[in-house]
All heavy atoms as an XYZ file, in Angstrom:
941
protein
N      -2.723     16.173      3.549
C      -1.304     16.423      3.506
C      -1.004     17.620      2.612
O      -0.203     18.471      2.967
C      -0.573     15.178      2.990
C       0.914     15.352      2.865
S       1.686     14.202      1.727
C       1.323     14.960      0.175
N      -1.657     17.697      1.468
C      -1.382     18.774      0.513
C      -1.769     20.135      1.087
O      -1.038     21.112      0.940
C      -2.088     18.513     -0.834
C      -1.465     17.287     -1.509
C      -1.999     19.723     -1.761
C      -2.203     16.801     -2.733
N      -2.911     20.206      1.761
C      -3.352     21.500      2.293
C      -2.443     21.990      3.410
O      -2.451     23.177      3.733
C      -4.829     21.465      2.762
C      -5.759     21.211      1.596
C      -5.041     20.451      3.844
N      -1.627     21.113      4.003
C      -0.688     21.520      5.045
C       0.608     22.088      4.477
O       1.425     22.617      5.222
C      -0.378     20.342      5.963
C      -1.565     19.905      6.800
C      -1.198     18.725      7.665
C      -2.404     18.239      8.449
N      -2.098     17.028      9.230
N       0.822     21.971      3.164
C       2.014     22.538      2.538
C       1.936     24.060      2.614
O       0.845     24.621      2.761
C       2.122     22.067      1.089
C       2.372     20.565      0.893
C       2.284     20.196     -0.586
C       3.711     20.156      1.470
N       3.068     24.749      2.494
C       3.084     26.207      2.665
C       2.033     26.959      1.838
O       1.399     27.882      2.340
C       4.499     26.605      2.230
C       5.309     25.380      2.447
C       4.394     24.219      2.209
N       1.835     26.566      0.581
C       0.850     27.235     -0.265
C      -0.282     26.288     -0.658
O      -0.933     26.480     -1.695
C       1.528     27.802     -1.525
C       2.536     28.892     -1.183
O       2.218     29.735     -0.313
O       3.639     28.893     -1.761
N      -0.509     25.252      0.146
C      -1.589     24.309     -0.127
C      -1.481     23.707     -1.517
O      -0.402     23.303     -1.940
N      -2.593     23.692     -2.244
C      -2.619     23.139     -3.597
C      -1.780     23.954     -4.575
O      -1.445     23.485     -5.664
C      -4.059     23.043     -4.119
C      -4.841     21.951     -3.473
N      -5.585     22.146     -2.336
C      -4.963     20.646     -3.787
C      -6.163     21.009     -1.982
N      -5.800     20.076     -2.839
N      -1.444     25.174     -4.217
C      -0.643     26.028     -5.097
C       0.858     25.927     -4.832
O       1.642     26.652     -5.441
C      -1.093     27.490     -4.949
C      -2.519     27.699     -5.409
O      -2.925     27.052     -6.403
O      -3.240     28.488     -4.767
N       1.269     25.027     -3.943
C       2.685     24.847     -3.655
C       3.389     24.321     -4.903
O       2.960     23.337     -5.498
C       2.897     23.863     -2.487
O       2.231     24.377     -1.331
C       4.366     23.667     -2.184
N       4.445     24.991     -5.286
C       5.206     24.592     -6.465
C       6.229     23.535     -6.049
O       6.972     23.724     -5.081
C       5.926     25.804     -7.098
C       6.786     25.375     -8.279
C       4.904     26.849     -7.530
N       6.236     22.429     -6.773
C       7.227     21.378     -6.532
C       7.906     21.061     -7.858
O       7.346     21.282     -8.924
C       6.594     20.101     -5.933
C       6.034     20.380     -4.545
C       5.524     19.536     -6.818
N       9.112     20.521     -7.768
C       9.840     20.165     -8.983
C       9.483     18.744     -9.386
O       8.791     18.036     -8.657
C      11.356     20.269     -8.741
O      11.724     19.336     -7.727
C      11.746     21.681     -8.330
N       9.971     18.320    -10.527
C       9.698     16.980    -11.030
C      10.142     15.875    -10.098
O       9.532     14.816    -10.033
N      11.201     16.110     -9.320
C      11.675     15.092     -8.384
C      11.125     15.306     -6.975
O      11.581     14.688     -6.031
C      13.208     15.035     -8.362
C      13.831     16.313     -7.837
O      13.141     17.268     -7.507
N      15.148     16.328     -7.764
N      10.172     16.173     -6.818
C       9.541     16.386     -5.525
C       9.985     17.648     -4.820
O       9.285     18.157     -3.959
N      11.179     18.155     -5.178
C      11.633     19.392     -4.544
C      11.689     19.280     -3.042
O      12.432     18.484     -2.504
N      10.872     20.060     -2.368
C      10.921     20.081     -0.907
C       9.998     19.059     -0.249
O       9.738     19.139      0.949
C      10.635     21.478     -0.410
C       9.362     22.067     -0.896
C       9.425     23.549     -0.672
N       8.112     24.116     -0.421
C       7.831     25.367     -0.629
N       8.759     26.177     -1.092
N       6.645     25.836     -0.377
N       9.505     18.116     -1.010
C       8.662     17.060     -0.455
C       9.502     15.857     -0.049
O      10.513     15.563     -0.665
C       7.623     16.600     -1.479
C       6.657     17.655     -2.009
C       5.746     17.042     -3.054
C       5.844     18.259     -0.883
N       9.063     15.163      0.987
C       9.752     13.932      1.392
C       9.402     12.817      0.407
O       8.447     12.934     -0.370
C       9.311     13.526      2.799
O       7.966     13.061      2.774
N      10.141     11.733      0.472
C       9.849     10.579     -0.384
C       8.450     10.049     -0.155
O       7.746      9.671     -1.091
N       8.023     10.019      1.100
C       6.682      9.553      1.422
C       5.607     10.469      0.871
O       4.560     10.013      0.395
N       5.848     11.787      0.927
C       4.883     12.743      0.379
C       4.767     12.589     -1.137
O       3.668     12.615     -1.688
C       5.288     14.175      0.741
C       5.087     14.502      2.197
C       5.651     15.854      2.558
O       6.753     16.234      2.121
N       4.920     16.588      3.368
N       5.900     12.405     -1.803
C       5.878     12.190     -3.256
C       5.088     10.923     -3.566
O       4.271     10.884     -4.497
C       7.321     12.097     -3.817
C       7.317     11.633     -5.260
C       8.030     13.436     -3.676
N       5.298      9.881     -2.764
C       4.591      8.624     -2.980
C       3.088      8.790     -2.769
O       2.275      8.259     -3.525
C       5.142      7.556     -2.047
C       5.058      6.182     -2.621
C       6.087      5.256     -2.007
O       6.857      5.614     -1.138
N       6.092      4.042     -2.477
N       2.676      9.540     -1.757
C       1.251      9.764     -1.495
C       0.609     10.569     -2.619
O      -0.519     10.296     -3.029
C       1.053     10.454     -0.149
C       1.311      9.506      1.006
C       1.164     10.158      2.336
N      -0.238     10.402      2.653
C      -0.648     10.907      3.803
N       0.217     11.204      4.747
N      -1.936     11.107      4.019
N       1.329     11.539     -3.141
C       0.801     12.314     -4.266
C       0.691     11.427     -5.503
O      -0.274     11.503     -6.256
C       1.667     13.568     -4.523
C       1.445     14.568     -3.375
C       1.332     14.202     -5.873
C       2.374     15.757     -3.384
N       1.658     10.546     -5.700
C       1.593      9.600     -6.820
C       0.369      8.701     -6.723
O      -0.306      8.432     -7.722
N       0.058      8.232     -5.517
C      -1.131      7.416     -5.313
C      -2.391      8.225     -5.617
O      -3.304      7.739     -6.294
C      -1.176      6.876     -3.884
C      -2.417      6.061     -3.517
C      -2.515      4.802     -4.369
C      -2.402      5.709     -2.029
N      -2.433      9.450     -5.145
C      -3.599     10.306     -5.417
C      -3.768     10.524     -6.917
O      -4.896     10.482     -7.441
C      -3.441     11.643     -4.696
N      -2.672     10.741     -7.615
C      -2.748     10.931     -9.076
C      -3.249      9.664     -9.762
O      -4.041      9.731    -10.699
C      -1.373     11.316     -9.628
C      -0.953     12.718     -9.241
C       0.391     13.069     -9.805
N       0.275     13.158    -11.255
C       1.295     13.317    -12.068
N       2.521     13.395    -11.584
N       1.113     13.404    -13.361
N      -2.783      8.501     -9.287
C      -3.218      7.233     -9.885
C      -4.707      7.010     -9.672
O      -5.388      6.449    -10.533
C      -2.423      6.078     -9.292
N      -5.231      7.468     -8.555
C      -6.640      7.250     -8.242
C      -7.551      8.351     -8.785
O      -8.768      8.182     -8.828
C      -6.817      7.132     -6.728
C      -6.118      5.910     -6.161
S      -6.370      5.725     -4.404
C      -8.096      5.264     -4.384
N      -6.980      9.458     -9.219
C      -7.754     10.617     -9.653
C      -8.714     10.303    -10.799
O      -9.838     10.789    -10.822
C      -6.805     11.754    -10.053
C      -7.533     12.998    -10.488
C      -8.140     13.814     -9.549
C      -7.612     13.357    -11.830
C      -8.815     14.963     -9.940
C      -8.285     14.496    -12.228
C      -8.889     15.296    -11.275
O      -9.553     16.419    -11.665
N      -8.299      9.470    -11.723
C      -9.145      9.174    -12.883
C     -10.143      8.049    -12.609
O     -10.766      7.540    -13.528
C      -8.285      8.835    -14.098
O      -7.532      7.661    -13.832
N     -10.295      7.664    -11.319
C     -11.264      6.660    -10.902
C     -11.059      5.331    -11.631
O     -11.968      4.823    -12.293
C     -12.689      7.191    -11.114
C     -13.721      6.398    -10.343
O     -13.382      5.819     -9.302
O     -14.879      6.355    -10.797
N      -9.863      4.710    -11.501
C      -9.582      3.463    -12.223
C     -10.393      2.294    -11.673
O     -10.793      2.280    -10.509
C      -8.095      3.245    -11.961
C      -7.873      3.874    -10.622
C      -8.766      5.093    -10.618
N     -10.618      1.314    -12.526
C     -11.289      0.081    -12.113
C     -10.256     -0.896    -11.544
O     -10.532     -1.652    -10.633
C     -12.036     -0.559    -13.308
C     -12.646     -1.888    -12.923
C     -13.104      0.393    -13.821
N      -9.039     -0.838    -12.084
C      -7.928     -1.663    -11.597
C      -6.756     -0.736    -11.309
O      -6.398      0.107    -12.138
C      -7.495     -2.720    -12.635
C      -8.642     -3.682    -12.928
C      -6.270     -3.486    -12.152
C      -8.353     -4.670    -14.040
N      -6.165     -0.907    -10.153
C      -5.008     -0.109     -9.768
C      -3.856     -1.072     -9.492
O      -4.004     -2.033     -8.736
C      -5.326      0.698     -8.507
C      -4.271      1.668     -8.006
C      -4.005      2.758     -9.035
C      -4.735      2.295     -6.690
N      -2.717     -0.847    -10.147
C      -1.536     -1.687     -9.961
C      -0.492     -0.860     -9.219
O      -0.099      0.211     -9.678
C      -0.971     -2.175    -11.326
C       0.268     -3.033    -11.113
C      -2.034     -2.941    -12.100
N      -0.061     -1.370     -8.077
C       0.879     -0.653     -7.219
C       2.125     -1.504     -6.977
O       2.018     -2.669     -6.614
C       0.219     -0.333     -5.871
C      -1.069      0.489     -5.922
C      -1.732      0.522     -4.545
C      -0.785      1.881     -6.423
N       3.285     -0.903     -7.155
C       4.551     -1.597     -6.931
C       5.257     -0.950     -5.745
O       5.702      0.195     -5.833
C       5.416     -1.512     -8.188
C       6.703     -2.314     -8.082
O       6.850     -3.094     -7.116
O       7.558     -2.155     -8.963
N       5.331     -1.675     -4.635
C       5.954     -1.183     -3.400
C       5.423      0.208     -3.015
O       6.193      1.131     -2.766
C       7.476     -1.141     -3.547
C       8.115     -2.485     -3.778
C       8.118     -3.405     -2.558
O       7.812     -2.963     -1.440
O       8.427     -4.590     -2.744
N       4.106      0.377     -2.935
C       3.554      1.710     -2.683
C       3.838      2.251     -1.290
O       3.692      3.449     -1.059
C       2.052      1.504     -2.873
C       1.838      0.093     -2.469
C       3.061     -0.637     -2.992
N       4.242      1.410     -0.363
C       4.492      1.893      0.991
C       5.970      1.926      1.355
O       6.321      2.066      2.516
C       3.712      1.052      2.006
C       4.149     -0.394      2.029
O       4.810     -0.866      1.112
N       3.772     -1.105      3.072
N       6.835      1.831      0.362
C       8.275      1.741      0.649
C       8.817      2.974      1.366
O       9.753      2.863      2.148
C       9.066      1.484     -0.630
O       8.910      2.555     -1.536
N       8.261      4.154      1.140
C       8.746      5.380      1.785
C       7.726      5.993      2.738
O       7.912      7.114      3.199
C       9.109      6.432      0.732
C      10.314      6.041     -0.068
O      11.325      5.648      0.486
N      10.217      6.123     -1.377
N       6.644      5.283      3.005
C       5.574      5.866      3.802
C       5.799      5.698      5.298
O       6.284      4.671      5.751
C       4.231      5.224      3.435
C       3.751      5.419      2.001
C       2.412      4.723      1.807
C       3.646      6.894      1.654
N       5.409      6.727      6.047
C       5.386      6.610      7.500
C       4.065      5.960      7.899
O       3.287      5.537      7.035
C       5.556      7.988      8.153
C       4.473      8.987      7.750
O       3.464      8.595      7.112
O       4.619     10.173      8.081
N       3.788      5.874      9.183
C       2.578      5.210      9.652
C       1.323      5.879      9.098
O       0.393      5.200      8.655
C       2.542      5.173     11.182
C       1.430      4.294     11.690
O       1.301      3.139     11.295
N       0.600      4.838     12.564
N       1.273      7.217      9.100
C       0.102      7.929      8.562
C      -0.080      7.628      7.078
O      -1.197      7.432      6.611
C       0.234      9.444      8.766
C       0.082      9.852     10.216
O      -0.448      9.055     11.020
O       0.497     10.982     10.537
N       1.014      7.608      6.345
C       0.941      7.306      4.921
C       0.472      5.883      4.665
O      -0.335      5.635      3.767
N       0.963      4.929      5.465
C       0.525      3.536      5.325
C      -0.959      3.399      5.626
O      -1.680      2.667      4.949
C       1.325      2.617      6.255
O       2.641      2.479      5.787
N      -1.428      4.120      6.644
C      -2.847      4.072      6.975
C      -3.683      4.683      5.857
O      -4.757      4.171      5.514
C      -3.103      4.769      8.318
C      -2.552      3.958      9.469
S      -2.685      4.642     11.153
C      -3.843      5.922     11.077
N      -3.191      5.767      5.244
C      -3.905      6.385      4.122
C      -3.942      5.442      2.922
O      -4.971      5.328      2.244
C      -3.241      7.713      3.741
N      -2.836      4.757      2.660
C      -2.788      3.786      1.569
C      -3.808      2.678      1.807
O      -4.583      2.328      0.907
C      -1.385      3.191      1.444
C      -1.229      2.005      0.487
C      -1.510      2.429     -0.951
C       0.162      1.399      0.618
N      -3.832      2.135      3.010
C      -4.769      1.056      3.318
C      -6.218      1.537      3.214
O      -7.083      0.797      2.747
C      -4.473      0.459      4.693
C      -3.209     -0.368      4.688
O      -2.700     -0.748      3.639
N      -2.686     -0.654      5.859
N      -6.474      2.769      3.621
C      -7.830      3.326      3.487
C      -8.213      3.448      2.018
O      -9.360      3.163      1.636
C      -7.919      4.678      4.183
N      -7.273      3.846      1.172
C      -7.544      3.963     -0.265
C      -7.842      2.592     -0.866
O      -8.756      2.445     -1.694
C      -6.354      4.615     -0.973
N      -7.099      1.584     -0.441
C      -7.332      0.224     -0.935
C      -8.706     -0.266     -0.484
O      -9.472     -0.820     -1.277
C      -6.205     -0.723     -0.457
C      -4.886     -0.356     -1.148
C      -6.565     -2.184     -0.728
C      -3.663     -1.007     -0.553
N      -9.051     -0.044      0.788
C     -10.380     -0.438      1.297
C     -11.485      0.253      0.515
O     -12.499     -0.355      0.177
C     -10.517     -0.092      2.785
C      -9.982     -1.130      3.714
C     -10.400     -0.879      5.162
N     -10.101      0.460      5.654
C      -8.916      0.838      6.133
N      -7.911     -0.007      6.184
N      -8.743      2.067      6.573
N     -11.291      1.526      0.213
C     -12.286      2.292     -0.535
C     -12.504      1.699     -1.921
O     -13.645      1.526     -2.364
C     -11.837      3.753     -0.646
O     -12.707      4.480     -1.467
N     -11.412      1.388     -2.605
C     -11.539      0.796     -3.937
C     -12.249     -0.549     -3.863
O     -13.118     -0.846     -4.677
C     -10.171      0.648     -4.603
C      -9.609      1.984     -5.059
S      -8.249      1.819     -6.209
C      -9.032      1.073     -7.611
N     -11.879     -1.373     -2.882
C     -12.521     -2.682     -2.732
C     -14.020     -2.531     -2.469
O     -14.824     -3.271     -3.015
C     -11.861     -3.469     -1.595
C     -10.507     -4.037     -1.970
C      -9.830     -4.701     -0.794
C     -10.662     -5.805     -0.194
N     -10.005     -6.485      0.928
N     -14.389     -1.554     -1.640
C     -15.806     -1.368     -1.314
C     -16.611     -0.930     -2.534
O     -17.826     -1.129     -2.581
C     -15.972     -0.351     -0.183
O     -15.707      0.958     -0.634
N     -15.930     -0.358     -3.515
C     -16.582      0.067     -4.761
C     -16.535     -1.030     -5.823
O     -16.899     -0.795     -6.975
C     -15.914      1.337     -5.289
C     -16.071      2.529     -4.369
C     -15.221      3.715     -4.791
O     -14.612      3.682     -5.883
O     -15.154      4.694     -4.011
N     -16.063     -2.234     -5.462
C     -16.008     -3.352     -6.396
C     -14.854     -3.274     -7.376
O     -14.856     -3.944     -8.406
N     -13.838     -2.469     -7.052
C     -12.677     -2.320     -7.925
C     -11.563     -3.249     -7.454
O     -11.634     -3.810     -6.367
C     -12.219     -0.868     -7.913
C     -13.303      0.061     -8.443
C     -12.926      1.490     -8.311
C     -14.061      2.363     -8.840
N     -13.760      3.769     -8.698
N     -10.545     -3.409     -8.272
C      -9.447     -4.329     -7.968
C      -8.144     -3.578     -7.779
O      -7.876     -2.592     -8.466
C      -9.271     -5.338     -9.102
O     -10.421     -6.134     -9.224
N      -7.345     -4.081     -6.859
C      -6.010     -3.541     -6.619
C      -5.032     -4.704     -6.665
O      -5.222     -5.705     -5.977
C      -5.916     -2.832     -5.250
C      -4.518     -2.282     -5.028
C      -6.953     -1.728     -5.126
N      -4.010     -4.570     -7.494
C      -2.909     -5.535     -7.561
C      -1.703     -4.857     -6.927
O      -1.391     -3.720     -7.265
C      -2.601     -5.920     -9.001
C      -3.759     -6.512     -9.807
C      -3.339     -6.717    -11.246
C      -4.228     -7.806     -9.187
N      -1.028     -5.559     -6.049
C       0.055     -4.947     -5.306
C       1.261     -5.864     -5.278
O       1.120     -7.059     -5.024
C      -0.419     -4.674     -3.866
C       0.616     -4.104     -2.931
C       0.254     -2.663     -2.626
C       0.669     -4.904     -1.667
N       2.419     -5.320     -5.539
C       3.681     -6.025     -5.368
C       4.338     -5.405     -4.144
O       4.499     -4.182     -4.090
C       4.605     -5.836     -6.577
C       4.261     -6.685     -7.792
S       2.686     -6.351     -8.576
C       2.904     -4.775     -9.324
N       4.674     -6.242     -3.154
C       5.218     -5.683     -1.916
C       6.038     -6.710     -1.157
O       5.858     -7.912     -1.314
C       4.084     -5.181     -1.030
N       6.913     -6.180     -0.305
C       7.687     -7.007      0.602
C       7.272     -6.762      2.053
O       7.418     -7.629      2.888
C       9.188     -6.693      0.465
C       9.756     -7.139     -0.830
N       9.848     -6.307     -1.916
C      10.243     -8.335     -1.217
C      10.382     -6.977     -2.923
N      10.634     -8.206     -2.530
N       6.777     -5.570      2.332
C       6.433     -5.204      3.704
C       5.052     -5.749      4.083
O       4.078     -5.538      3.373
C       6.472     -3.689      3.867
C       7.879     -3.131      3.729
C       7.928     -1.631      3.721
N       7.482     -1.069      4.984
C       7.314      0.222      5.168
N       7.518      1.076      4.182
N       6.906      0.683      6.331
N       4.944     -6.432      5.232
C       3.676     -7.031      5.649
C       2.534     -6.029      5.781
O       1.379     -6.366      5.524
C       4.000     -7.652      7.012
C       5.459     -7.855      7.008
C       6.035     -6.757      6.147
N       2.815     -4.791      6.161
C       1.748     -3.804      6.332
C       0.985     -3.568      5.032
O      -0.199     -3.244      5.046
C       2.322     -2.480      6.838
N       1.644     -3.772      3.918
C       1.014     -3.503      2.622
C      -0.042     -4.531      2.266
O      -0.947     -4.238      1.487
C       2.080     -3.468      1.519
N       0.038     -5.715      2.837
C      -0.868     -6.778      2.392
C      -2.069     -6.982      3.306
O      -2.929     -7.800      3.015
C      -0.118     -8.115      2.209
C       0.484     -8.586      3.518
C       0.927     -7.983      1.115
C       1.094     -9.963      3.448
N      -2.170     -6.227      4.385
C      -3.238     -6.491      5.338
C      -4.630     -6.237      4.788
O      -5.606     -6.779      5.307
C      -3.016     -5.722      6.637
C      -3.163     -4.227      6.530
C      -2.797     -3.539      7.836
O      -2.175     -4.130      8.713
N      -3.184     -2.302      7.968
N      -4.783     -5.470      3.734
C      -6.101     -5.180      3.161
C      -6.493     -6.142      2.043
O      -7.562     -6.008      1.474
C      -6.137     -3.750      2.617
C      -5.907     -2.679      3.658
C      -6.929     -2.684      4.777
O      -8.099     -3.072      4.536
O      -6.566     -2.308      5.905
N      -5.636     -7.102      1.742
C      -5.881     -7.965      0.586
C      -6.478     -9.306      0.982
O      -6.191     -9.844      2.042
C      -4.585     -8.153     -0.215
C      -4.199     -6.878     -0.918
C      -3.483     -5.903     -0.259
C      -4.609     -6.649     -2.211
C      -3.167     -4.707     -0.881
C      -4.304     -5.457     -2.844
C      -3.583     -4.489     -2.181
N      -7.336     -9.815      0.118
C      -8.003    -11.094      0.359
C      -7.169    -12.267     -0.134
O      -7.133    -13.317      0.496
C      -9.362    -11.124     -0.358
C     -10.259     -9.983      0.081
O     -10.310     -9.708      1.294
O     -10.888     -9.360     -0.785
N      -6.511    -12.102     -1.276
C      -5.735    -13.173     -1.900
C      -4.278    -12.760     -2.031
O      -3.982    -11.601     -2.322
C      -6.276    -13.492     -3.292
C      -7.706    -14.015     -3.376
C      -8.152    -14.102     -4.827
C      -7.814    -15.378     -2.702
N      -3.383    -13.735     -1.852
C      -1.954    -13.494     -2.036
C      -1.388    -14.485     -3.041
O      -1.750    -15.666     -3.035
C      -1.183    -13.681     -0.723
C      -1.388    -12.690      0.394
C      -0.468    -13.030      1.561
C      -1.156    -11.276     -0.065
N      -0.491    -13.985     -3.860
C       0.293    -14.808     -4.762
C       1.746    -14.586     -4.370
O       2.222    -13.454     -4.374
C       0.071    -14.403     -6.217
C       1.030    -14.997     -7.256
C       0.867    -16.518     -7.322
C       0.796    -14.364     -8.615
N       2.442    -15.652     -4.015
C       3.847    -15.572     -3.640
C       4.664    -16.137     -4.789
O       4.426    -17.265     -5.233
C       4.136    -16.351     -2.333
C       5.621    -16.275     -1.981
C       3.283    -15.818     -1.196
N       5.618    -15.334     -5.258
C       6.506    -15.764     -6.329
C       7.896    -16.013     -5.761
O       8.381    -15.248     -4.937
C       6.589    -14.705     -7.421
C       5.278    -14.356     -8.126
C       5.486    -13.200     -9.101
C       4.724    -15.569     -8.847
N       8.526    -17.064     -6.231
C       9.894    -17.379     -5.851
C      10.663    -17.640     -7.137
O      10.371    -18.600     -7.853
C       9.916    -18.608     -4.937
C      11.314    -18.928     -4.415
O      12.233    -18.099     -4.605
O      11.478    -20.003     -3.819
N      11.611    -16.763     -7.461
C      12.383    -16.846     -8.702
C      11.461    -16.872     -9.918
O      11.686    -17.610    -10.876
C      13.294    -18.077     -8.692
O      14.203    -18.012     -7.621
N      10.377    -16.097     -9.861
C       9.458    -15.979    -10.984
C       8.413    -17.069    -11.084
O       7.559    -17.033    -11.966
N       8.458    -18.042    -10.188
C       7.487    -19.139    -10.217
C       6.552    -19.042     -9.014
O       6.961    -18.624     -7.926
C       8.206    -20.484    -10.198
N       5.318    -19.441     -9.206
C       4.335    -19.415     -8.131
C       4.705    -20.433     -7.058
O       4.849    -21.614     -7.321
C       2.948    -19.743     -8.689
C       1.855    -19.679     -7.635
C       0.542    -20.046     -8.215
N       0.363    -21.486     -7.960
C      -0.769    -22.112     -8.109
N      -1.818    -21.484     -8.581
N      -0.865    -23.383     -7.833
N       4.855    -19.945     -5.832
C       5.129    -20.874     -4.730
C       3.935    -20.996     -3.797
O       3.847    -21.962     -3.041
C       6.380    -20.454     -3.953
O       6.187    -19.214     -3.321
N       3.023    -20.029     -3.848
C       1.805    -20.110     -3.037
C       0.764    -19.170     -3.618
O       1.093    -18.117     -4.158
C       2.105    -19.740     -1.587
N      -0.498    -19.568     -3.493
C      -1.611    -18.717     -3.917
C      -2.845    -19.126     -3.140
O      -3.107    -20.310     -2.946
C      -1.885    -18.846     -5.414
C      -3.082    -18.032     -5.850
C      -3.001    -16.651     -5.924
C      -4.286    -18.648     -6.148
C      -4.101    -15.889     -6.308
C      -5.389    -17.902     -6.529
C      -5.292    -16.524     -6.603
N      -3.588    -18.131     -2.680
C      -4.842    -18.417     -1.995
C      -5.214    -17.308     -1.040
O      -4.665    -16.205     -1.093
N      -6.165    -17.614     -0.144
C      -6.574    -16.621      0.855
C      -5.366    -16.154      1.673
O      -4.502    -16.959      2.046
C      -7.572    -17.384      1.724
C      -8.109    -18.449      0.823
C      -6.944    -18.844     -0.048
N      -5.310    -14.860      1.928
C      -4.157    -14.235      2.577
C      -3.703    -14.982      3.824
O      -2.529    -15.345      3.959
C      -4.476    -12.785      2.927
C      -3.320    -12.079      3.631
C      -3.711    -10.801      4.355
N      -4.704    -11.098      5.370
C      -5.869    -10.468      5.491
N      -6.181     -9.491      4.694
N      -6.720    -10.811      6.429
N      -4.610    -15.222      4.770
C      -4.201    -15.823      6.031
C      -3.686    -17.241      5.863
O      -2.752    -17.654      6.551
C      -5.354    -15.769      7.038
C      -5.679    -14.336      7.452
O      -4.792    -13.461      7.322
O      -6.816    -14.095      7.896
N      -4.262    -17.994      4.928
C      -3.769    -19.352      4.670
C      -2.365    -19.320      4.092
O      -1.491    -20.086      4.506
C      -4.697    -20.087      3.705
C      -6.001    -20.530      4.307
C      -6.882    -21.245      3.291
O      -6.340    -21.870      2.347
O      -8.112    -21.176      3.443
N      -2.143    -18.450      3.119
C      -0.819    -18.350      2.491
C       0.209    -17.915      3.523
O       1.305    -18.491      3.598
C      -0.845    -17.389      1.287
C       0.562    -17.081      0.797
C      -1.699    -17.968      0.166
N      -0.126    -16.936      4.339
C       0.815    -16.482      5.369
C       1.107    -17.595      6.367
O       2.261    -17.825      6.730
C       0.266    -15.253      6.086
C       0.227    -13.964      5.281
C      -0.460    -12.856      6.072
C       1.616    -13.535      4.840
N       0.081    -18.273      6.810
C       0.261    -19.347      7.797
C       1.165    -20.457      7.242
O       2.026    -20.977      7.937
C      -1.094    -19.912      8.202
C      -1.010    -20.979      9.288
C      -2.358    -21.574      9.660
N      -2.982    -22.184      8.486
C      -4.135    -21.773      7.947
N      -4.786    -20.757      8.464
N      -4.634    -22.373      6.885
N       0.977    -20.781      5.963
C       1.703    -21.895      5.368
C       3.092    -21.535      4.848
O       3.926    -22.421      4.675
C       0.890    -22.503      4.218
C      -0.419    -23.116      4.693
O      -0.563    -23.354      5.921
O      -1.302    -23.330      3.847
N       3.350    -20.250      4.579
C       4.613    -19.935      3.914
C       5.466    -18.860      4.578
O       6.581    -18.624      4.134
C       4.346    -19.533      2.461
O       3.566    -18.356      2.406
N       4.982    -18.236      5.633
C       5.752    -17.162      6.260
C       6.125    -17.571      7.676
O       5.255    -17.892      8.488
C       4.948    -15.835      6.265
C       5.718    -14.737      6.967
C       4.614    -15.420      4.842
N       7.402    -17.527      7.973
C       7.911    -17.965      9.265
C       7.345    -17.125     10.407
O       6.951    -17.650     11.440
C       9.463    -17.906      9.278
C      10.005    -18.224     10.651
C      10.025    -18.845      8.236
N       7.280    -15.803     10.236
C       6.819    -14.925     11.313
C       5.338    -14.563     11.171
O       4.924    -13.488     11.573
C       7.681    -13.671     11.386
C       7.567    -12.812     10.147
O       7.112    -13.260      9.101
N       7.998    -11.568     10.254
N       4.526    -15.468     10.670
C       3.098    -15.211     10.471
C       2.414    -14.774     11.756
O       1.609    -13.849     11.760
C       2.403    -16.453      9.900
C       0.922    -16.311      9.827
N       0.086    -16.907     10.728
C       0.133    -15.605      8.980
C      -1.172    -16.589     10.438
N      -1.155    -15.810      9.388
N       2.729    -15.402     12.878
C       2.076    -15.050     14.145
C       2.397    -13.618     14.542
O       1.548    -12.902     15.037
C       2.468    -16.021     15.243
C       1.843    -17.387     15.052
C       2.174    -18.326     16.175
C       1.530    -19.677     15.881
N       1.829    -20.663     16.891
N       3.627    -13.150     14.300
C       3.989    -11.771     14.605
C       3.199    -10.807     13.733
O       2.741     -9.773     14.203
C       5.482    -11.542     14.380
C       6.356    -12.229     15.388
C       7.816    -12.072     15.022
O       8.201    -12.271     13.873
N       8.622    -11.723     16.001
N       3.021    -11.137     12.461
C       2.266    -10.288     11.545
C       0.819    -10.196     12.018
O       0.242     -9.121     12.073
C       2.332    -10.818     10.098
C       3.773    -10.724      9.577
C       1.386    -10.071      9.189
C       4.007    -11.456      8.283
N       0.221    -11.323     12.392
C      -1.163    -11.340     12.853
C      -1.306    -10.541     14.137
O      -2.261     -9.797     14.306
C      -1.646    -12.777     13.076
C      -1.922    -13.511     11.780
C      -2.932    -12.805     10.915
O      -2.587    -12.096      9.989
N      -4.193    -12.999     11.213
N      -0.359    -10.658     15.090
C      -0.437     -9.910     16.332
C      -0.340     -8.411     16.070
O      -1.078     -7.630     16.640
C       0.683    -10.343     17.286
C       0.451    -11.703     17.900
C       1.643    -12.180     18.698
O       2.748    -11.653     18.588
N       1.428    -13.207     19.512
N       0.558     -8.024     15.186
C       0.691     -6.611     14.836
C      -0.586     -6.091     14.224
O      -1.041     -5.000     14.529
C       1.861     -6.420     13.875
O       1.903     -5.078     13.440
N      -1.199     -6.878     13.367
C      -2.439     -6.496     12.691
C      -3.559     -6.299     13.713
O      -4.287     -5.324     13.663
C      -2.810     -7.550     11.657
C      -4.052     -7.254     10.884
C      -4.292     -8.369      9.892
C      -5.726     -8.356      9.440
N      -6.063     -9.492      8.627
N      -3.708     -7.240     14.654
C      -4.784     -7.137     15.630
C      -4.559     -6.029     16.633
O      -5.494     -5.502     17.199
C      -5.001     -8.475     16.383
O      -3.792     -8.830     17.039
C      -5.427     -9.575     15.429
N      -3.303     -5.632     16.819
C      -2.983     -4.544     17.729
C      -2.959     -3.202     17.017
O      -2.668     -2.183     17.619
C      -1.640     -4.795     18.402
C      -1.651     -6.022     19.287
C      -0.248     -6.415     19.740
O       0.744     -5.814     19.343
N      -0.180     -7.448     20.550
N      -3.242     -3.206     15.727
C      -3.292     -1.965     14.966
C      -1.947     -1.441     14.551
O      -1.838     -0.330     14.060
N      -0.904     -2.225     14.722
C       0.438     -1.781     14.371
C       0.713     -1.932     12.888
O       0.080     -2.718     12.192
N       1.658     -1.160     12.411
C       2.098     -1.243     11.020
C       3.572     -1.530     11.034
O       4.337     -0.858     11.730
C       1.823      0.088     10.266
C       2.374      0.022      8.872
C       0.344      0.387     10.246
N       3.976     -2.570     10.294
C       5.396     -2.928     10.250
C       6.036     -2.397      9.001
O       5.455     -2.281      7.996
C       5.558     -4.447     10.293
C       5.041     -5.023     11.577
C       5.212     -6.539     11.615
O       5.499     -7.183     10.614
N       5.032     -7.098     12.765
């Protein structure tokens, strides 16, 4: 994404992103967070402004960290964000309402679980 900018890595942007979209700013933020090779990465709604390509890049980054034995903690509302995770913790008013393997938690606590699973198997991102 960066090399496609007008001046590539030398493109000047302002503190609020300047001519970058919200999704581009978010992707650069993720790259900056991963630059120092963290062992644990904490992400809060990392896909809130991402398009499909950005969501796929985020999921690839999460898979990469997992394959290296690293941990990712994620707070999210969008189902696409959780497809790479093994365990889910669901909070309701600050209290734990569910915890366990992702598919079990979704099956037991999410009304549209079947739609999420179908989207996942069809490669869709919600």
